[in-house]
KEKE-3310 file (N, C-alpha, C; in steps of 0.2 Angstrom, whole numbers, plus 5000, padded with zeros to 4 digits):
npx = (5004:5011:5014:5002:5000:5011:5009:4996:4997:4992:4987:4993:4983:4972:4971:4970:4958:4950:4952:4946:4933:4930:4932:4921:4910:4911:4903:4891:4875:4868:4853:4842:4828:4818:4821:4819:4806:4800:4804:4797:4784:4783:4785:4775:4776:4774:4782:4798:4810:4823:4837:4833:4819:4818:4823:4814:4802:4805:4807:4793:4787:4793:4788:4774:4773:4778:4777:4764:4758:4745:4734:4735:4741:4752:4765:4780:4778:4772:4764:4764:4774:4765:4752:4753:4755:4743:4734:4739:4735:4721:4719:4722:4713:4701:4703:4703:4690:4683:4686:4678:4665)
npy = (4994:5006:5012:5018:5028:5036:5038:5044:5054:5054:5051:5037:5032:5037:5029:5016:5017:5019:5007:4998:5002:4998:4984:4981:4985:4978:4966:4971:4975:4987:4995:5005:5016:5012:4999:4994:4997:4988:4975:4976:4976:4963:4955:4957:4966:4981:4989:4990:4994:4991:4980:4969:4969:4966:4953:4947:4948:4941:4928:4926:4926:4915:4905:4906:4901:4889:4872:4861:4846:4839:4833:4832:4844:4847:4843:4847:4843:4837:4826:4819:4806:4798:4801:4797:4783:4780:4783:4774:4762:4763:4763:4750:4743:4747:4742:4729:4727:4730:4718:4709:4710)
npz = (5000:5001:4989:4985:4994:4991:4978:4977:4986:4999:5017:5026:5035:5029:5017:5023:5030:5019:5012:5022:5022:5008:5009:5018:5010:4998:4988:4990:4985:4975:4973:4962:4964:4955:4952:4965:4966:4956:4961:4973:4968:4962:4972:4980:4991:4998:5005:5005:5013:5018:5019:5027:5026:5013:5013:5021:5013:5002:5008:5012:5000:4994:5002:4999:4986:4985:4980:4985:4992:4983:4990:5004:5007:5015:5013:5004:4989:4974:4975:4991:5000:5009:5004:4991:4992:4998:4988:4978:4985:4985:4971:4968:4975:4969:4956:4959:4963:4952:4945:4950:4944)
capx = (5000:5015:5014:4996:5002:5016:5006:4990:4999:4987:4990:4992:4977:4966:4971:4968:4951:4946:4952:4941:4926:4930:4930:4914:4905:4911:4898:4885:4871:4864:4847:4839:4821:4814:4822:4816:4798:4799:4805:4791:4778:4784:4785:4768:4778:4775:4787:4804:4814:4830:4838:4829:4812:4818:4824:4807:4797:4807:4805:4786:4785:4794:4783:4768:4774:4781:4772:4762:4754:4738:4729:4736:4744:4757:4772:4782:4779:4765:4761:4769:4774:4759:4746:4755:4754:4736:4731:4740:4731:4714:4718:4722:4706:4696:4704:4701:4683:4681:4687:4672:4659)
capy = (5000:5012:5015:5022:5034:5041:5040:5048:5059:5054:5048:5029:5031:5037:5023:5010:5018:5017:4999:4995:5003:4994:4977:4981:4986:4973:4961:4975:4976:4993:4995:5011:5016:5009:4992:4992:4996:4982:4970:4976:4974:4956:4951:4959:4969:4988:4993:4987:4999:4989:4973:4964:4969:4962:4946:4944:4948:4935:4922:4925:4924:4908:4901:4906:4898:4882:4867:4857:4840:4841:4830:4834:4851:4847:4841:4851:4839:4837:4820:4817:4799:4795:4802:4793:4776:4779:4783:4768:4757:4765:4761:4743:4741:4749:4737:4722:4728:4729:4711:4705:4711)
capz = (5000:5002:4983:4985:4998:4987:4971:4978:4991:5005:5023:5026:5038:5024:5013:5027:5031:5012:5011:5027:5019:5002:5012:5021:5005:4992:4988:4991:4979:4975:4968:4961:4966:4950:4953:4971:4965:4953:4966:4978:4965:4960:4978:4984:4997:4996:5010:5005:5015:5020:5017:5031:5023:5006:5014:5023:5008:4998:5012:5012:4993:4993:5006:4996:4980:4986:4978:4991:4990:4981:4994:5011:5007:5021:5011:4998:4983:4970:4979:4997:5000:5012:4999:4984:4994:4999:4981:4975:4988:4982:4964:4968:4978:4963:4951:4962:4964:4945:4942:4953:4940)
cpx = (5004:5015:5008:4997:5006:5012:5000:4991:4993:4990:4989:4985:4971:4966:4968:4960:4947:4946:4947:4934:4925:4928:4923:4909:4905:4906:4891:4881:4867:4859:4844:4832:4817:4815:4819:4808:4796:4799:4799:4785:4778:4783:4778:4770:4779:4780:4794:4809:4821:4831:4834:4822:4812:4819:4817:4802:4799:4805:4797:4784:4787:4790:4776:4768:4777:4775:4771:4758:4747:4732:4729:4738:4749:4764:4774:4784:4772:4761:4766:4769:4768:4753:4747:4753:4747:4732:4733:4736:4724:4714:4718:4716:4701:4697:4702:4693:4680:4681:4681:4666:4661)
cpy = (5006:5016:5020:5028:5039:5043:5045:5054:5060:5050:5041:5028:5032:5031:5017:5011:5017:5010:4996:4996:4999:4987:4976:4981:4981:4968:4965:4976:4982:4993:5003:5011:5012:5001:4990:4992:4990:4976:4970:4974:4966:4952:4952:4962:4976:4991:4989:4993:4998:4982:4968:4964:4965:4955:4943:4943:4942:4928:4921:4923:4917:4903:4900:4902:4891:4877:4863:4851:4842:4838:4833:4841:4852:4847:4845:4846:4839:4831:4819:4809:4795:4795:4797:4786:4775:4779:4777:4762:4757:4762:4754:4740:4742:4744:4730:4722:4727:4722:4707:4705:4709)
cpz = (5000:4995:4982:4989:4994:4981:4972:4983:4997:5011:5023:5030:5034:5020:5017:5028:5024:5011:5016:5024:5013:5004:5014:5015:4999:4993:4989:4985:4979:4970:4968:4963:4961:4951:4960:4970:4961:4957:4971:4975:4964:4966:4982:4990:4996:5000:5010:5007:5017:5018:5021:5028:5017:5008:5017:5018:5003:5001:5011:5005:4992:4996:5002:4989:4979:4984:4984:4988:4989:4986:5001:5012:5013:5018:5005:4992:4980:4974:4985:4997:5003:5007:4993:4986:4995:4992:4977:4978:4985:4975:4964:4970:4972:4958:4953:4962:4957:4942:4945:4948:4933)
residu = (MET:TRP:TRP:LEU:VAL:THR:GLU:LEU:ARG:VAL:THR:PRO:GLU:LYS:ILE:GLU:SER:LEU:PHE:GLU:GLN:TRP:LYS:ARG:LEU:ARG:GLY:THR:VAL:LEU:LEU:ASP:ALA:LYS:SER:VAL:ALA:ALA:LEU:ALA:GLY:ALA:LEU:GLY:ALA:PRO:ASN:LEU:THR:ASP:GLU:ASN:ALA:LEU:LEU:SER:ALA:VAL:SER:GLU:PHE:LYS:LYS:SER:THR:GLU:GLN:GLN:CYS:ILE:LEU:CYS:GLU:ARG:GLU:PRO:ALA:TYR:TRP:CYS:ARG:ASP:CYS:ALA:GLN:GLU:ALA:GLY:ARG:ALA:ASP:VAL:LEU:GLU:ARG:GLU:ALA:ARG:LYS:LEU:PHE)
# end
């Protein structure tokens, strides 16, 4: 970092301070007002004021769009294991009943 001090003619403390700020901010995603409004609309969350509100809105959106078992609505699958087995047993019983006639 010594070359920054000499090249830019600033104090080492200033360079260290800038470097610490850079480390803290790298990976930060900045959104303009239009992008925030688009996200808010897509997520159905009108008040995206900070990162916690955004994370909460994404979490709620994910919960609301997860696929759930069409029968019991408890498991995250089109058919949960128990309902699929029950449907299979019912199908077997129905086929067996048809054979009797």
